[in-house]
Every structure is written in structure tokens, then in C-alpha cells.
C-alpha positions in Angstrom: -21.9 -14.7 18.3 -22.0 -17.5 20.8 -25.0 -17.7 23.0 -22.8 -18.2 26.1 -20.8 -15.1 25.5 -23.9 -12.8 25.3 -25.9 -14.3 28.1 -23.2 -15.0 30.6 -24.6 -18.5 31.1 -23.1 -21.7 30.0 -24.7 -23.4 27.0 -25.2 -27.0 28.1 -26.9 -30.2 27.0 -29.3 -30.0 24.1 -30.1 -31.4 20.8 -27.5 -32.8 18.5 -27.2 -32.3 14.8 -27.9 -29.7 12.2 -31.5 -29.5 10.9 -33.1 -28.5 7.7 -34.1 -24.8 7.3 -37.7 -24.1 6.6 -39.7 -21.9 4.3 -41.7 -19.6 6.6 -44.0 -16.9 5.4 -45.2 -14.6 8.2 -45.1 -15.2 11.9 -47.9 -16.5 14.1 -50.2 -16.2 11.1 -53.2 -18.1 10.1 -52.0 -19.0 6.6 -51.9 -22.4 4.9 -48.7 -23.3 6.7 -50.5 -23.0 10.0 -53.7 -24.7 8.9 -52.2 -27.6 6.9 -49.6 -30.2 7.8 -48.0 -29.5 4.4 -46.6 -26.0 3.6 -48.1 -26.0 0.1 -51.4 -27.4 1.1 -53.4 -30.1 -0.7 -55.4 -30.4 -3.8 -59.1 -31.5 -3.7 -58.1 -35.1 -4.4 -55.8 -35.0 -1.4 -52.5 -34.9 -3.3 -49.9 -32.4 -2.2 -49.3 -29.0 -3.8 -45.7 -28.0 -4.5 -44.3 -25.2 -2.4 -42.4 -22.4 -4.3 -38.6 -22.8 -4.6 -36.6 -21.6 -1.6 -35.4 -18.1 -2.1 -35.1 -16.7 1.5 -31.6 -16.8 2.9 -32.9 -17.0 6.5 -36.1 -17.7 8.3 -37.2 -18.0 11.9 -36.7 -14.4 12.7 -39.6 -14.3 15.2 -39.3 -15.9 18.7 -42.4 -17.1 20.6 -42.7 -18.3 24.1 -45.8 -19.9 25.6 -46.2 -19.9 29.4 -49.1 -22.3 30.3 -51.1 -20.7 33.1 -53.2 -22.2 35.9 -54.7 -25.6 35.3 -58.4 -25.4 34.3 -58.0 -21.8 33.0 -57.4 -22.8 29.3 -55.1 -19.8 29.3 -51.5 -19.3 28.2 -49.3 -16.2 28.2 -47.3 -15.5 25.1 -44.1 -13.5 24.7 -43.6 -12.7 21.0 -40.7 -10.8 19.2 -41.7 -10.2 15.6 -39.9 -7.9 13.0 -41.1 -5.6 10.2 -38.7 -5.1 7.3 -40.8 -3.0 4.8 -39.1 0.3 4.5 -41.4 3.1 5.6 -43.8 0.9 7.5 -45.2 2.6 10.6 -46.9 -0.3 12.3 -46.6 -4.0 12.8 -49.7 -6.2 12.7 -50.0 -9.4 14.6 -53.2 -11.4 14.2 -54.8 -13.6 16.9 -55.4 -17.1 15.7 -59.1 -17.8 15.1 -60.7 -19.4 18.1 -58.2 -18.0 20.6 -59.6 -15.3 22.8 -56.9 -12.6 23.4 -56.5 -10.3 26.5 -54.0 -8.5 28.6 -52.0 -7.2 25.6 -48.8 -5.2 26.2 -46.5 -3.9 23.5 -43.0 -2.5 24.1 -40.1 -1.0 22.1 -37.2 -3.5 22.5 -34.7 -0.7 22.1 -35.9 1.5 25.0 -38.1 -1.0 26.9 -40.9 1.7 26.9 -44.5 0.9 26.1 -45.7 1.5 22.5 -49.2 2.6 21.3 -51.3 -0.2 19.9 -54.9 -1.2 19.1 -56.5 -4.6 19.4 -59.4 -4.9 17.0 -61.5 -7.4 15.0 -60.1 -8.4 11.6 -62.5 -7.3 8.8 -64.7 -10.1 7.4 -63.4 -12.6 10.0 -65.5 -12.5 13.2 -63.3 -15.1 14.9 -60.0 -13.2 14.5 -58.5 -10.1 16.0 -55.3 -8.3 15.3 -52.8 -6.2 17.3 -51.7 -3.0 15.4 -48.5 -1.8 17.1 -47.2 1.6 16.2 -43.4 1.4 15.6 -41.2 3.9 17.4 -40.1 5.3 14.0 -40.9 4.3 10.4 -38.7 1.4 9.3 -35.6 3.1 7.8 -33.7 2.0 4.7 -31.2 -0.5 5.9 -33.1 -1.0 9.2 -35.6 -3.3 10.8 -38.7 -2.5 12.9 -39.1 -4.5 16.1 -41.7 -4.9 18.8 -42.1 -7.0 22.0 -45.6 -8.3 22.5 -47.1 -9.9 25.6 -50.6 -11.3 25.3 -52.8 -13.9 27.0 -54.8 -16.4 25.0 -57.7 -18.4 26.2 -58.3 -21.4 24.0 -59.9 -24.6 25.4 -59.1 -26.3 22.1 -55.4 -25.9 22.9 -55.3 -26.3 26.7 -57.5 -28.6 28.7 -57.5 -31.0 31.6 -57.6 -34.8 31.4 -58.5 -35.6 34.9 -55.8 -33.8 36.9 -53.3 -33.9 34.0 -52.6 -30.9 31.7 -52.9 -31.4 28.0 -51.6 -28.7 25.7 -51.9 -29.2 21.9 -51.0 -26.5 19.3 -49.9 -26.4 15.7 -46.6 -24.4 15.7 -45.0 -23.6 12.4 -41.5 -22.2 11.6 -40.6 -20.5 14.8 -37.9 -20.5 17.5 -40.1 -21.6 20.4 -40.4 -22.1 24.1 -43.1 -23.7 26.2 -43.3 -23.4 30.1 -45.3 -25.5 32.4 -47.1 -24.1 35.5 -45.0 -24.3 38.6 -45.5 -27.6 40.4 -46.0 -29.6 37.2 -43.7 -32.1 35.4 -43.7 -33.5 31.9 -45.3 -36.9 31.3 -44.8 -36.6 27.6 -43.7 -34.2 24.9 -43.7 -35.2 21.2 -41.0 -32.7 20.1 -37.3 -33.1 20.6 -36.3 -30.2 22.8 -33.9 -28.8 25.2 -35.3 -28.8 28.7 -34.4 -26.4 31.5 -35.6 -25.4 34.9 -36.2 -21.6 35.3 -35.2 -19.5 38.3 -38.7 -19.8 39.7 -38.8 -23.6 39.4 -40.8 -24.0 36.3 -39.9 -26.5 33.6 -39.3 -25.2 30.1 -39.0 -26.8 26.6 -36.9 -24.9 24.0 -36.9 -25.9 20.4 -37.0 -24.9 16.7 -39.3 -26.3 14.0 -36.8 -26.8 11.3 -39.0 -28.7 8.8 -41.1 -25.6 7.8 -44.2 -27.7 8.1 -46.9 -27.2 10.6 -45.7 -29.0 13.8 -48.5 -30.3 16.0 -47.0 -30.1 19.5 -48.6 -32.2 22.2 -47.6 -31.9 25.8 -48.9 -34.0 28.8 -48.0 -32.8 32.3 -48.9 -33.8 35.8 -48.8 -32.2 39.2 -45.7 -33.2 41.2 -44.2 -32.9 44.7 -40.7 -32.6 43.2 -39.0 -29.3 44.1 -37.2 -28.3 40.9 -34.2 -26.0 41.3 -32.8 -23.8 38.6 -30.5 -25.5 36.0 -28.3 -23.0 34.1 -29.0 -24.2 30.6 -29.3 -21.2 28.3 -32.3 -21.3 25.9 -30.3 -21.7 22.7 -33.3 -20.9 20.5 -33.9 -17.5 22.0 -30.7 -16.4 20.4 -31.5 -14.8 17.1 -28.0 -14.6 15.5 -27.8 -15.3 11.8 -24.6 -15.2 9.7 -24.3 -14.9 5.9 -21.2 -16.1 4.2 -21.3 -14.4 0.7 -18.6 -16.1 -1.4 -16.5 -14.2 -3.9 -14.7 -16.1 -6.7 -13.1 -19.2 -5.0 -9.7 -18.3 -6.5 -9.7 -15.2 -4.3 -10.4 -16.9 -1.0 -12.5 -13.8 -0.2 -15.8 -14.0 1.7 -18.1 -11.2 2.6 -19.7 -11.7 6.0 -22.9 -10.2 7.4 -24.0 -11.1 10.9 -27.2 -9.9 12.6 -28.2 -10.4 16.2 -29.7 -8.9 19.4 -27.6 -8.3 22.5 -29.4 -8.3 25.8 -26.5 -7.7 28.1 -27.1 -4.8 30.4 -24.9 -1.7 30.2 -24.0 1.2 27.9 -21.8 -0.8 25.5 -22.0 -4.0 23.4 -19.0 -6.2 23.0 -18.5 -7.7 19.5 -17.7 -11.3 20.6 -18.0 -12.9 17.1 -14.8 -11.1 16.0 -13.0 -13.8 18.0 -13.8 -16.2 15.1 -14.5 -13.7 12.3 -11.4 -11.6 11.9 -13.3 -9.0 9.7 -11.5 -6.5 7.5 -13.4 -3.3 6.6 -15.6 -3.8 9.7 -18.8 -1.9 9.9 -21.5 -2.0 12.7 -25.0 -0.7 12.3 -27.8 -0.2 14.8 -30.7 -1.8 12.9 -33.4 -0.1 14.9 -32.2 3.3 13.5 -30.0 2.2 10.5 -27.3 4.5 12.0 -23.7 3.3 12.1 -21.8 2.8 15.3 -18.2 3.8 15.8 -16.1 0.9 17.2 -13.6 1.2 20.0 -11.1 -1.1 21.7 -11.4 -2.0 25.3 -8.5 -4.3 26.1 -8.6 -7.1 23.6 -12.3 -6.5 22.9 -14.0 -4.5 20.2 -17.0 -2.6 21.5 -19.6 -0.1 20.5 -21.1 2.6 22.8 -24.9 2.3 22.9 -27.1 5.4 22.4 -29.7 3.8 24.7 -28.1 1.8 27.6 -29.7 -1.6 28.3 -31.3 -1.5 31.8 -34.0 -4.2 31.9 -35.0 -7.5 30.4 -37.3 -6.0 27.8 -34.4 -4.2 26.1 -31.8 -5.2 23.6 -29.6 -3.7 20.8 -30.1 -5.0 17.3 -26.8 -5.1 15.5 -25.6 -5.8 12.0 -21.9 -6.5 11.6 -20.3 -6.6 8.1 -16.8 -7.1 6.7 -14.6 -9.4 4.7 -12.4 -12.3 5.5 -9.8 -14.2 3.5 -9.9 -18.0 4.1 -7.3 -20.3 2.6 -9.8 -23.2 3.0 -12.1 -21.6 0.5 -10.6 -22.6 -2.8 -10.8 -24.6 -6.1 -9.6 -28.2 -5.9 -9.8 -30.5 -8.9 -12.4 -28.3 -10.5 -14.5 -28.2 -7.3 -15.3 -25.1 -5.4 -14.6 -26.1 -1.8 -15.9 -24.1 1.2 -14.7 -25.6 4.6 -15.2 -23.8 7.8 -16.4 -24.1 11.4 -19.7 -22.3 11.8 -21.1 -20.9 15.0 -24.5 -20.2 16.5 -28.0 -21.1 15.4 -28.4 -20.0 11.8 -25.8 -19.8 9.0 -26.2 -19.5 5.2 -23.5 -19.9 2.6 -24.2 -18.0 -0.7 -22.2 -19.4 -3.6 -20.8 -17.3 -6.5 -23.0 -17.0 -9.6 -22.9 -20.1 -11.9 -21.8 -22.6 -9.3 -24.1 -25.5 -8.4 -24.1 -27.4 -5.1 -22.5 -30.9 -5.5 -22.1 -32.0 -1.8 -22.7 -30.8 1.7 -21.3 -32.5 4.8 -24.1 -31.4 7.2 -27.8 -31.3 6.8 -29.0 -28.1 5.1 -31.5 -26.8 2.6 -30.6 -25.6 -0.9 -32.2 -22.6 -2.6 -31.6 -19.9 -5.1 -31.2 -16.2 -4.2 -31.0 -13.7 -7.1 -29.8 -16.4 -9.4 -27.2 -17.8 -7.0 -27.3 -21.1 -5.1 -27.2 -21.1 -1.3 -27.1 -23.7 1.5 -28.8 -22.8 4.8 -28.2 -24.5 8.1 -29.9 -24.5 11.5 -27.6 -25.7 14.3 -29.3 -27.7 17.0 -26.1 -28.6 18.7 -25.8 -27.1 22.2 -22.0 -27.1 21.9 -22.6 -24.1 19.5 -20.2 -24.9 16.6 -19.8 -27.5 13.8 -17.6 -28.0 10.8 -19.2 -27.7 7.3 -17.7 -28.6 4.0 -19.5 -27.7 0.7 -18.4 -28.8 -2.8 -19.8 -27.1 -5.9 -19.2 -27.4 -9.7 -19.5 -24.8 -12.4 -22.7 -25.0 -14.5 -23.1 -24.0 -18.1 -24.0 -20.5 -17.1 -21.0 -20.0 -14.9 -19.0 -16.8 -15.8 -15.7 -17.5 -17.4 -12.6 -16.7 -15.3 
């Protein structure tokens, strides 16, 4: 679902290219990926440990935004949108990184925008760490996803300090969709990550980026007070968009592809328009509310397909979390000279192509990562192109274990 169609703002200049998809375990955690520049860590002699093979079809489900607060305060305000997928889970736990002093915690239900119950308490056997235990609105249902929206303020002089009158902000960020905002009246001197830059409605400068490598990403920002009066520039944060689309390929001779797309829609009102049907002409269409795992009934409104929301969206804390499924038949998915060939224009931030059993990846026209899911090869992409679409061609060959046809 294109970012521009859901936000109502034009997606403009940003990063070019398609980047590698990471392995990410957890979100905002203190695991070895956050503590080491290498996902697998190192051996005592300094050599690298191997990471496990890639098995996750998608990563980067959590979004984190850091708003740097007043100079000299060593504080920054975090907006964090994590998910819980364990069926039956009744709470979501978010740990404070050791050495960061947390305060002003708020937790909301993204579906209703209402506050949720939570506790903020020390982590057993780790005096430096605390954890938020947020009570989910309902236990995570089969086929659903638990979500919370967390706001919290960290004070960490190791992350945020002053160099004379300049701001210095340094933090190791691993595997997220990310945003960093400067205090109003400051401009960037230097940033070591390639990022989209925007000016917010209140005149603050913001970086928006993803960490596609999967490794710990030490971000360093230098900023200086300025007399420039920045006015809002309507570039939509393309990394806030959480859309992910799975293309599950049937036998190539059939040209049949099962599609599953998951995303959050923040547009206010009592209905959600299914914009992605403009490029995904799905047969056997089904739409599910992932917060409750209940199906929606679709309806036509002019040329648009819509679903009526049980809880209308009235404020910025709210969204509806949708899963759309169905099938398409695509003549460009076929067998040519013994090769499986998948050729298609893909949209939005995250796309994964899951090959039929027994086929092995031979060539990919865009940068992507290769993994195995339940014995089947997949190629996963993260799109860093602000124009929102790109053409992908994948070639694969049958292996010895390929089923006969």
C-alpha cells in the first residue's frame, strides 16, 4: 500500500536503492546484536561467530522515534510501536537499555487510542535495567497480533551531551525503522547515516532511516544552534510505514501467486480504503483486523474497496492493523529455458518472495537477502527508494530435491 495514498502527503526525495534485509531478534533489546557490532558476536580470540541462517520472512516490525530534548538535559523522548505475536500473551515487555534512566512513561492501545495499564520496574538480577510491562487490551488471538504504543523519556549522558554549544548524540541502533528529531532551533552539522531529512510542522529537523544491515548501527549526530527559520517540507516519513507484502509462489507453470499484505492505516474516519488493490488484483480477497483476528466485510465505494471500522480513527495515536490475503495470476511468473522466472514491480518498504519447494535462487536483479523458510528459499527486500516502487526479476533452478511435475 503506497505511503502516499495512506498519509495523504506526497512521498518525495529520499534514499535510492534496495537494501539488504537484516536478521533482528527482539526490539530495543539489550541482546548481543545491540551490544556488539556483529550480530553473532565474537569469540575470545576476536574472530567472528556465525549468525544462524536466515529464516524470518520479515523483520523491522517495530518503529522507534527519538526526539532529542533540550540541550544540556541529556534527555530524549522515545515513541515506540512494538508488537507481540505469541498467541495467548497478555502483556508486552519492553526493557530499558542499561545506563538509560527512564521516566514519563505512557502506554496506549493503538486501536482505540486509550491508555493501557502498565508497570515500570527493575529487571531481576540486573540493577541497571528496568522494564515496562504493558497489559494488552486482549490476549493475543490466534491469527492476530498484539500492539502497544509506548512513549518514554530517557536520560543518558553517554548518549547525549554537549560539545561546547553543539549537540552530540551517539547511540547504537539495531534493526529498526527509525527517526531522530533535533530540538527546535538546531541544524545538522553531521550525521553518519544515510537518511531522508524532513522539516516537521513545528520547524524541527528530522532524520528518517532504516538499518538494513542487521548489525548494530552506531549513529552519531552533531548539531548546532541556528538562526535559520525552517518551514515545514511535506516529505512523508517513508520508514514509519509498516507495510509488508509476501508473494508466496505456487508452481511456476500455474502462474499463481498467493499474496499476504499486512499494514497499519492511520487515516482518520470510520472506514479504511484498500489502496493496494490498485496494483494487486486479488481473487478470493479476505481482510482481517489483526488486533482482534476478526474478518472484515468488504464493500465498494465508487471504484474503491473499503472496510467499515469497528472503532473509528479519531486521533494520531490510533490506527487499524489489517491483513489482506488473496491470489493473483501473473503471466510474467513462468518457466523459461528451465528457469523459474518471477518478474514484477514491487511497492512499499518490505517485500518477500517465497519460492516453491525445491527451487534454488540463481539470480536476483535487486539487492536482497536469501534465506530458508520451512524448507523453501526466499528473497527479502527493503525498498529505500522514495518513489515507492521498483522492478524485481528473480531466476531459480530446480535442485535435486525439487518435486517432480
